C-alpha positions, 0 to 999 in steps of 0.5 A: 500499499506505501508502495502504490501511494508514493508512486502515485504521489511522486508521479502525479506531482511530477506529471503536475509540475510538467503540465504547469511549466507548459502552461506557464510557457505555451499557454500564457496563464501569466496574462490570461489569469489576470484579463477577462473571463479567466481573471478569478484565478490568483496571479502566478506570482501569489503565495499559494500558486508558488506552494501549489506544486509543493502540496500536489505531495499531499494531493498525490497521497490522497488520491493514492489512498482513494485510488488504493482500492482499484491498484490491481486494475492498473497495475497488473492488467493489461492496457493498466494505464489506459485503464488509468489514463481513461479514469483520470481523464474522465473523474478530472474533466467529465465528472466533476461535481462543479461548474468548474471552468474547462469541465463538462459541467462548466461549459454547460453552466457558466457564462464563461466563453466556450473558447475559454473552457479549452484553452487548459485542454492541452495541459489536462491531456499532458498531465493525464498522460504523463501521470498514467505513463509514468505510473505504468512504467513504474510498475512494468519496469521497476528500479532503484534508478527509477525510485531515485529519479521520482525521489529527486525529481519530487524533492526539487519539485517541493523545493522549488515550491518552497522557495517560491513561497519565501519570494512570494513572501519577500523573504528572498530575492527571486 
């Protein structure tokens, strides 16, 4: 159980970070979040946004706990990574319980323009694909090298997040 939860938390954190960097770089979230229908989002240089990547470790632990009863479906079955991807994509996009931006419900129930709901779709696809593939590779080809890389990357992401919080608070110079 601990191994599964660690792998989920680490794979989630790494995939989330990579998808987030993609979004900041190529989707221009700095500008998008400050104008128009997306101005309800926090600016990307705030303390909470800086804390976000580090907090994904905690979210990953919670996701691991929730998914644990299904772990053999993903880790021991044919096309387990695809089943995992479909579940994560389905729960993230189709089965949201609120009218969140970029969700099926959001398209139906909000006044946010249709095009704005799909701005982040590439980020969602990158995240869900990376998350499922990292986990699948980790189970199909387990090795100490993958464990070490995961520990290093997860630790670096948490450290960078902490440093971002310190910079956002003005405690260090960015």
